[in-house]
N, CA, C and O atoms as a Maestro MAE file, in Angstrom:
{
 s_m_m2io_version
 :::
 2.0.0
}

f_m_ct {
 s_m_title
 :::
 protein
 m_atom[228] {
  # First column is atom index #
  i_m_mmod_type
  r_m_x_coord
  r_m_y_coord
  r_m_z_coord
  i_m_residue_number
  s_m_chain_name
  s_m_pdb_residue_name
  s_m_pdb_atom_name
  i_m_atomic_number
  :::
  1 25 10.657 -222.540 112.384 1 A "MET " " N  " 7
  2 3 10.773 -223.986 112.425 1 A "MET " " CA " 6
  3 2 12.214 -224.351 112.794 1 A "MET " " C  " 6
  4 15 13.147 -223.952 112.097 1 A "MET " " O  " 8
  5 25 12.402 -225.093 113.867 2 A "PRO " " N  " 7
  6 3 13.764 -225.427 114.307 2 A "PRO " " CA " 6
  7 2 14.481 -226.372 113.337 2 A "PRO " " C  " 6
  8 15 13.850 -227.096 112.567 2 A "PRO " " O  " 8
  9 25 15.783 -226.344 113.397 3 A "ARG " " N  " 7
  10 3 16.613 -227.224 112.572 3 A "ARG " " CA " 6
  11 2 16.516 -228.652 113.092 3 A "ARG " " C  " 6
  12 15 16.165 -228.876 114.250 3 A "ARG " " O  " 8
  13 25 16.826 -229.609 112.236 4 A "LYS " " N  " 7
  14 3 16.798 -231.024 112.587 4 A "LYS " " CA " 6
  15 2 18.150 -231.643 112.261 4 A "LYS " " C  " 6
  16 15 18.770 -231.296 111.256 4 A "LYS " " O  " 8
  17 25 18.605 -232.555 113.104 5 A "ILE " " N  " 7
  18 3 19.850 -233.279 112.871 5 A "ILE " " CA " 6
  19 2 19.498 -234.686 112.418 5 A "ILE " " C  " 6
  20 15 18.756 -235.396 113.097 5 A "ILE " " O  " 8
  21 25 20.028 -235.087 111.276 6 A "ASP " " N  " 7
  22 3 19.833 -236.439 110.765 6 A "ASP " " CA " 6
  23 2 20.725 -237.372 111.582 6 A "ASP " " C  " 6
  24 15 21.939 -237.413 111.385 6 A "ASP " " O  " 8
  25 25 20.118 -238.113 112.494 7 A "GLN " " N  " 7
  26 3 20.864 -238.975 113.400 7 A "GLN " " CA " 6
  27 2 21.630 -240.086 112.689 7 A "GLN " " C  " 6
  28 15 22.608 -240.606 113.227 7 A "GLN " " O  " 8
  29 25 21.199 -240.449 111.496 8 A "THR " " N  " 7
  30 3 21.910 -241.501 110.765 8 A "THR " " CA " 6
  31 2 23.223 -240.990 110.177 8 A "THR " " C  " 6
  32 15 24.121 -241.780 109.885 8 A "THR " " O  " 8
  33 25 23.336 -239.673 110.003 9 A "LYS " " N  " 7
  34 3 24.549 -239.090 109.430 9 A "LYS " " CA " 6
  35 2 25.449 -238.418 110.461 9 A "LYS " " C  " 6
  36 15 26.641 -238.243 110.209 9 A "LYS " " O  " 8
  37 25 24.907 -238.039 111.613 10 A "CYS " " N  " 7
  38 3 25.673 -237.311 112.635 10 A "CYS " " CA " 6
  39 2 26.872 -238.140 113.100 10 A "CYS " " C  " 6
  40 15 26.734 -239.307 113.468 10 A "CYS " " O  " 8
  41 25 28.048 -237.512 113.076 11 A "ALA " " N  " 7
  42 3 29.279 -238.189 113.499 11 A "ALA " " CA " 6
  43 2 29.613 -237.903 114.964 11 A "ALA " " C  " 6
  44 15 30.558 -238.474 115.507 11 A "ALA " " O  " 8
  45 25 28.852 -237.034 115.595 12 A "GLY " " N  " 7
  46 3 29.089 -236.720 116.997 12 A "GLY " " CA " 6
  47 2 30.286 -235.828 117.249 12 A "GLY " " C  " 6
  48 15 30.872 -235.877 118.331 12 A "GLY " " O  " 8
  49 25 30.665 -235.011 116.273 13 A "CYS " " N  " 7
  50 3 31.869 -234.177 116.398 13 A "CYS " " CA " 6
  51 2 31.687 -233.014 117.371 13 A "CYS " " C  " 6
  52 15 32.660 -232.561 117.973 13 A "CYS " " O  " 8
  53 25 30.454 -232.520 117.536 14 A "GLY " " N  " 7
  54 3 30.178 -231.455 118.482 14 A "GLY " " CA " 6
  55 2 30.347 -230.043 117.969 14 A "GLY " " C  " 6
  56 15 30.185 -229.093 118.735 14 A "GLY " " O  " 8
  57 25 30.669 -229.872 116.697 15 A "VAL " " N  " 7
  58 3 30.850 -228.527 116.142 15 A "VAL " " CA " 6
  59 2 29.551 -227.728 116.277 15 A "VAL " " C  " 6
  60 15 29.583 -226.559 116.664 15 A "VAL " " O  " 8
  61 25 28.436 -228.335 115.969 16 A "CYS " " N  " 7
  62 3 27.149 -227.642 116.053 16 A "CYS " " CA " 6
  63 2 26.857 -227.179 117.474 16 A "CYS " " C  " 6
  64 15 26.357 -226.073 117.682 16 A "CYS " " O  " 8
  65 25 27.165 -228.012 118.434 17 A "GLU " " N  " 7
  66 3 26.938 -227.668 119.837 17 A "GLU " " CA " 6
  67 2 27.792 -226.479 120.264 17 A "GLU " " C  " 6
  68 15 27.336 -225.626 121.025 17 A "GLU " " O  " 8
  69 25 29.016 -226.423 119.780 18 A "ARG " " N  " 7
  70 3 29.925 -225.327 120.147 18 A "ARG " " CA " 6
  71 2 29.509 -223.987 119.545 18 A "ARG " " C  " 6
  72 15 29.743 -222.945 120.156 18 A "ARG " " O  " 8
  73 25 28.896 -223.992 118.359 19 A "VAL " " N  " 7
  74 3 28.522 -222.722 117.727 19 A "VAL " " CA " 6
  75 2 27.109 -222.259 118.071 19 A "VAL " " C  " 6
  76 15 26.730 -221.135 117.741 19 A "VAL " " O  " 8
  77 25 26.341 -223.095 118.718 20 A "CYS " " N  " 7
  78 3 24.955 -222.731 119.046 20 A "CYS " " CA " 6
  79 2 24.941 -221.603 120.071 20 A "CYS " " C  " 6
  80 15 25.422 -221.770 121.192 20 A "CYS " " O  " 8
  81 25 24.389 -220.454 119.682 21 A "ILE " " N  " 7
  82 3 24.381 -219.283 120.562 21 A "ILE " " CA " 6
  83 2 23.374 -219.425 121.701 21 A "ILE " " C  " 6
  84 15 23.498 -218.740 122.716 21 A "ILE " " O  " 8
  85 25 22.407 -220.276 121.555 22 A "ILE " " N  " 7
  86 3 21.371 -220.470 122.562 22 A "ILE " " CA " 6
  87 2 21.735 -221.602 123.523 22 A "ILE " " C  " 6
  88 15 21.310 -221.604 124.678 22 A "ILE " " O  " 8
  89 25 22.510 -222.548 123.048 23 A "GLY " " N  " 7
  90 3 22.860 -223.705 123.873 23 A "GLY " " CA " 6
  91 2 21.785 -224.775 123.863 23 A "GLY " " C  " 6
  92 15 21.608 -225.499 124.842 23 A "GLY " " O  " 8
  93 25 21.071 -224.872 122.753 24 A "CYS " " N  " 7
  94 3 19.959 -225.828 122.684 24 A "CYS " " CA " 6
  95 2 20.336 -227.162 122.048 24 A "CYS " " C  " 6
  96 15 19.466 -227.992 121.786 24 A "CYS " " O  " 8
  97 25 21.623 -227.372 121.799 25 A "ILE " " N  " 7
  98 3 22.072 -228.643 121.231 25 A "ILE " " CA " 6
  99 2 22.771 -229.430 122.330 25 A "ILE " " C  " 6
  100 15 23.682 -228.936 122.994 25 A "ILE " " O  " 8
  101 25 22.321 -230.665 122.502 26 A "THR " " N  " 7
  102 3 22.863 -231.511 123.560 26 A "THR " " CA " 6
  103 2 23.418 -232.805 122.975 26 A "THR " " C  " 6
  104 15 23.105 -233.190 121.848 26 A "THR " " O  " 8
  105 25 24.249 -233.460 123.774 27 A "LYS " " N  " 7
  106 3 24.865 -234.717 123.353 27 A "LYS " " CA " 6
  107 2 24.086 -235.885 123.941 27 A "LYS " " C  " 6
  108 15 23.787 -235.906 125.135 27 A "LYS " " O  " 8
  109 25 23.758 -236.864 123.086 28 A "GLY " " N  " 7
  110 3 23.084 -238.063 123.552 28 A "GLY " " CA " 6
  111 2 24.086 -239.093 124.045 28 A "GLY " " C  " 6
  112 15 25.294 -238.863 123.990 28 A "GLY " " O  " 8
  113 25 23.599 -240.214 124.522 29 A "ASP " " N  " 7
  114 3 24.450 -241.288 125.028 29 A "ASP " " CA " 6
  115 2 25.396 -241.822 123.960 29 A "ASP " " C  " 6
  116 15 26.481 -242.312 124.275 29 A "ASP " " O  " 8
  117 25 24.988 -241.729 122.703 30 A "ASP " " N  " 7
  118 3 25.797 -242.234 121.589 30 A "ASP " " CA " 6
  119 2 26.704 -241.155 120.988 30 A "ASP " " C  " 6
  120 15 27.262 -241.349 119.908 30 A "ASP " " O  " 8
  121 25 26.853 -240.009 121.686 31 A "ARG " " N  " 7
  122 3 27.651 -238.844 121.276 31 A "ARG " " CA " 6
  123 2 27.005 -238.043 120.152 31 A "ARG " " C  " 6
  124 15 27.498 -236.966 119.818 31 A "ARG " " O  " 8
  125 25 25.920 -238.530 119.558 32 A "LYS " " N  " 7
  126 3 25.237 -237.778 118.504 32 A "LYS " " CA " 6
  127 2 24.472 -236.633 119.142 32 A "LYS " " C  " 6
  128 15 23.988 -236.750 120.267 32 A "LYS " " O  " 8
  129 25 24.365 -235.529 118.424 33 A "ARG " " N  " 7
  130 3 23.736 -234.335 118.966 33 A "ARG " " CA " 6
  131 2 22.246 -234.291 118.655 33 A "ARG " " C  " 6
  132 15 21.773 -234.863 117.673 33 A "ARG " " O  " 8
  133 25 21.518 -233.586 119.531 34 A "MET " " N  " 7
  134 3 20.079 -233.397 119.391 34 A "MET " " CA " 6
  135 2 19.771 -231.924 119.608 34 A "MET " " C  " 6
  136 15 20.426 -231.261 120.413 34 A "MET " " O  " 8
  137 25 18.782 -231.413 118.896 35 A "ILE " " N  " 7
  138 3 18.364 -230.020 119.041 35 A "ILE " " CA " 6
  139 2 17.059 -229.989 119.830 35 A "ILE " " C  " 6
  140 15 16.095 -230.667 119.474 35 A "ILE " " O  " 8
  141 25 17.034 -229.200 120.902 36 A "MET " " N  " 7
  142 3 15.805 -229.025 121.677 36 A "MET " " CA " 6
  143 2 14.913 -228.054 120.905 36 A "MET " " C  " 6
  144 15 15.172 -226.851 120.865 36 A "MET " " O  " 8
  145 25 13.878 -228.586 120.305 37 A "ASP " " N  " 7
  146 3 12.986 -227.799 119.445 37 A "ASP " " CA " 6
  147 2 12.426 -226.563 120.129 37 A "ASP " " C  " 6
  148 15 12.322 -225.508 119.504 37 A "ASP " " O  " 8
  149 25 12.069 -226.672 121.382 38 A "SER " " N  " 7
  150 3 11.423 -225.555 122.081 38 A "SER " " CA " 6
  151 2 12.366 -224.382 122.322 38 A "SER " " C  " 6
  152 15 11.909 -223.257 122.525 38 A "SER " " O  " 8
  153 25 13.678 -224.626 122.303 39 A "ALA " " N  " 7
  154 3 14.643 -223.559 122.568 39 A "ALA " " CA " 6
  155 2 15.278 -222.992 121.298 39 A "ALA " " C  " 6
  156 15 15.783 -221.869 121.320 39 A "ALA " " O  " 8
  157 25 15.265 -223.725 120.214 40 A "CYS " " N  " 7
  158 3 15.918 -223.314 118.967 40 A "CYS " " CA " 6
  159 2 15.283 -222.043 118.401 40 A "CYS " " C  " 6
  160 15 14.062 -221.947 118.281 40 A "CYS " " O  " 8
  161 25 16.128 -221.071 118.056 41 A "VAL " " N  " 7
  162 3 15.641 -219.824 117.471 41 A "VAL " " CA " 6
  163 2 15.829 -219.800 115.956 41 A "VAL " " C  " 6
  164 15 15.593 -218.773 115.319 41 A "VAL " " O  " 8
  165 25 16.248 -220.912 115.382 42 A "ASP " " N  " 7
  166 3 16.377 -221.080 113.931 42 A "ASP " " CA " 6
  167 2 17.347 -220.088 113.300 42 A "ASP " " C  " 6
  168 15 17.068 -219.530 112.239 42 A "ASP " " O  " 8
  169 25 18.492 -219.867 113.957 43 A "CYS " " N  " 7
  170 3 19.475 -218.921 113.425 43 A "CYS " " CA " 6
  171 2 20.294 -219.523 112.275 43 A "CYS " " C  " 6
  172 15 20.790 -218.796 111.414 43 A "CYS " " O  " 8
  173 25 20.432 -220.842 112.267 44 A "GLY " " N  " 7
  174 3 21.146 -221.515 111.179 44 A "GLY " " CA " 6
  175 2 22.639 -221.682 111.381 44 A "GLY " " C  " 6
  176 15 23.314 -222.237 110.514 44 A "GLY " " O  " 8
  177 25 23.173 -221.216 112.505 45 A "ALA " " N  " 7
  178 3 24.613 -221.326 112.749 45 A "ALA " " CA " 6
  179 2 25.071 -222.777 112.766 45 A "ALA " " C  " 6
  180 15 26.131 -223.098 112.229 45 A "ALA " " O  " 8
  181 25 24.291 -223.647 113.372 46 A "CYS " " N  " 7
  182 3 24.665 -225.059 113.453 46 A "CYS " " CA " 6
  183 2 24.710 -225.696 112.062 46 A "CYS " " C  " 6
  184 15 25.612 -226.474 111.753 46 A "CYS " " O  " 8
  185 25 23.735 -225.357 111.239 47 A "GLN " " N  " 7
  186 3 23.675 -225.917 109.886 47 A "GLN " " CA " 6
  187 2 24.889 -225.485 109.062 47 A "GLN " " C  " 6
  188 15 25.465 -226.293 108.334 47 A "GLN " " O  " 8
  189 25 25.271 -224.236 109.174 48 A "LEU " " N  " 7
  190 3 26.430 -223.731 108.438 48 A "LEU " " CA " 6
  191 2 27.736 -224.345 108.942 48 A "LEU " " C  " 6
  192 15 28.658 -224.574 108.159 48 A "LEU " " O  " 8
  193 25 27.815 -224.611 110.240 49 A "ALA " " N  " 7
  194 3 29.053 -225.117 110.830 49 A "ALA " " CA " 6
  195 2 29.244 -226.622 110.668 49 A "ALA " " C  " 6
  196 15 30.378 -227.100 110.719 49 A "ALA " " O  " 8
  197 25 28.193 -227.362 110.477 50 A "CYS " " N  " 7
  198 3 28.282 -228.822 110.418 50 A "CYS " " CA " 6
  199 2 29.166 -229.278 109.249 50 A "CYS " " C  " 6
  200 15 28.854 -228.998 108.092 50 A "CYS " " O  " 8
  201 25 30.269 -229.979 109.549 51 A "PRO " " N  " 7
  202 3 31.197 -230.382 108.481 51 A "PRO " " CA " 6
  203 2 30.645 -231.467 107.555 51 A "PRO " " C  " 6
  204 15 31.103 -231.603 106.421 51 A "PRO " " O  " 8
  205 25 29.662 -232.243 108.032 52 A "ILE " " N  " 7
  206 3 29.118 -233.286 107.161 52 A "ILE " " CA " 6
  207 2 27.708 -232.963 106.657 52 A "ILE " " C  " 6
  208 15 27.065 -233.781 105.999 52 A "ILE " " O  " 8
  209 25 27.245 -231.755 106.981 53 A "LYS " " N  " 7
  210 3 25.966 -231.237 106.466 53 A "LYS " " CA " 6
  211 2 24.777 -232.153 106.789 53 A "LYS " " C  " 6
  212 15 23.971 -232.466 105.913 53 A "LYS " " O  " 8
  213 25 24.679 -232.576 108.054 54 A "CYS " " N  " 7
  214 3 23.564 -233.435 108.448 54 A "CYS " " CA " 6
  215 2 22.438 -232.661 109.125 54 A "CYS " " C  " 6
  216 15 21.498 -233.263 109.643 54 A "CYS " " O  " 8
  217 25 22.528 -231.319 109.125 55 A "ILE " " N  " 7
  218 3 21.496 -230.492 109.739 55 A "ILE " " CA " 6
  219 2 20.724 -229.769 108.655 55 A "ILE " " C  " 6
  220 15 21.300 -229.181 107.739 55 A "ILE " " O  " 8
  221 25 19.393 -229.828 108.781 56 A "SER " " N  " 7
  222 3 18.545 -229.179 107.779 56 A "SER " " CA " 6
  223 2 17.356 -228.545 108.472 56 A "SER " " C  " 6
  224 15 17.181 -228.687 109.683 56 A "SER " " O  " 8
  225 25 16.560 -227.863 107.717 57 A "ARG " " N  " 7
  226 3 15.367 -227.199 108.239 57 A "ARG " " CA " 6
  227 2 14.181 -228.109 108.112 57 A "ARG " " C  " 6
  228 15 13.072 -227.736 108.497 57 A "ARG " " O  " 8
  :::
 }
 m_bond[227] {
  # First column is bond index #
  i_m_from
  i_m_to
  i_m_order
  :::
  1 1 2 1
  2 2 3 1
  3 3 4 2
  4 3 5 1
  5 5 6 1
  6 6 7 1
  7 7 8 2
  8 7 9 1
  9 9 10 1
  10 10 11 1
  11 11 12 2
  12 11 13 1
  13 13 14 1
  14 14 15 1
  15 15 16 2
  16 15 17 1
  17 17 18 1
  18 18 19 1
  19 19 20 2
  20 19 21 1
  21 21 22 1
  22 22 23 1
  23 23 24 2
  24 23 25 1
  25 25 26 1
  26 26 27 1
  27 27 28 2
  28 27 29 1
  29 29 30 1
  30 30 31 1
  31 31 32 2
  32 31 33 1
  33 33 34 1
  34 34 35 1
  35 35 36 2
  36 35 37 1
  37 37 38 1
  38 38 39 1
  39 39 40 2
  40 39 41 1
  41 41 42 1
  42 42 43 1
  43 43 44 2
  44 43 45 1
  45 45 46 1
  46 46 47 1
  47 47 48 2
  48 47 49 1
  49 49 50 1
  50 50 51 1
  51 51 52 2
  52 51 53 1
  53 53 54 1
  54 54 55 1
  55 55 56 2
  56 55 57 1
  57 57 58 1
  58 58 59 1
  59 59 60 2
  60 59 61 1
  61 61 62 1
  62 62 63 1
  63 63 64 2
  64 63 65 1
  65 65 66 1
  66 66 67 1
  67 67 68 2
  68 67 69 1
  69 69 70 1
  70 70 71 1
  71 71 72 2
  72 71 73 1
  73 73 74 1
  74 74 75 1
  75 75 76 2
  76 75 77 1
  77 77 78 1
  78 78 79 1
  79 79 80 2
  80 79 81 1
  81 81 82 1
  82 82 83 1
  83 83 84 2
  84 83 85 1
  85 85 86 1
  86 86 87 1
  87 87 88 2
  88 87 89 1
  89 89 90 1
  90 90 91 1
  91 91 92 2
  92 91 93 1
  93 93 94 1
  94 94 95 1
  95 95 96 2
  96 95 97 1
  97 97 98 1
  98 98 99 1
  99 99 100 2
  100 99 101 1
  101 101 102 1
  102 102 103 1
  103 103 104 2
  104 103 105 1
  105 105 106 1
  106 106 107 1
  107 107 108 2
  108 107 109 1
  109 109 110 1
  110 110 111 1
  111 111 112 2
  112 111 113 1
  113 113 114 1
  114 114 115 1
  115 115 116 2
  116 115 117 1
  117 117 118 1
  118 118 119 1
  119 119 120 2
  120 119 121 1
  121 121 122 1
  122 122 123 1
  123 123 124 2
  124 123 125 1
  125 125 126 1
  126 126 127 1
  127 127 128 2
  128 127 129 1
  129 129 130 1
  130 130 131 1
  131 131 132 2
  132 131 133 1
  133 133 134 1
  134 134 135 1
  135 135 136 2
  136 135 137 1
  137 137 138 1
  138 138 139 1
  139 139 140 2
  140 139 141 1
  141 141 142 1
  142 142 143 1
  143 143 144 2
  144 143 145 1
  145 145 146 1
  146 146 147 1
  147 147 148 2
  148 147 149 1
  149 149 150 1
  150 150 151 1
  151 151 152 2
  152 151 153 1
  153 153 154 1
  154 154 155 1
  155 155 156 2
  156 155 157 1
  157 157 158 1
  158 158 159 1
  159 159 160 2
  160 159 161 1
  161 161 162 1
  162 162 163 1
  163 163 164 2
  164 163 165 1
  165 165 166 1
  166 166 167 1
  167 167 168 2
  168 167 169 1
  169 169 170 1
  170 170 171 1
  171 171 172 2
  172 171 173 1
  173 173 174 1
  174 174 175 1
  175 175 176 2
  176 175 177 1
  177 177 178 1
  178 178 179 1
  179 179 180 2
  180 179 181 1
  181 181 182 1
  182 182 183 1
  183 183 184 2
  184 183 185 1
  185 185 186 1
  186 186 187 1
  187 187 188 2
  188 187 189 1
  189 189 190 1
  190 190 191 1
  191 191 192 2
  192 191 193 1
  193 193 194 1
  194 194 195 1
  195 195 196 2
  196 195 197 1
  197 197 198 1
  198 198 199 1
  199 199 200 2
  200 199 201 1
  201 201 202 1
  202 202 203 1
  203 203 204 2
  204 203 205 1
  205 205 206 1
  206 206 207 1
  207 207 208 2
  208 207 209 1
  209 209 210 1
  210 210 211 1
  211 211 212 2
  212 211 213 1
  213 213 214 1
  214 214 215 1
  215 215 216 2
  216 215 217 1
  217 217 218 1
  218 218 219 1
  219 219 220 2
  220 219 221 1
  221 221 222 1
  222 222 223 1
  223 223 224 2
  224 223 225 1
  225 225 226 1
  226 226 227 1
  227 227 228 2
  :::
 }
}
């Protein structure tokens, strides 16, 4: 099951995007990040790296 980013809490810092080994996290028009569910391998790196802990399973 891929990780989910809580868009109401995301600050758009990009840390999750930088640590994603697959490259499945993209930036939206509002700078908030989104995870492409079909590409996510559920490694958890983004969740561990997120400074505001807005990523969950």
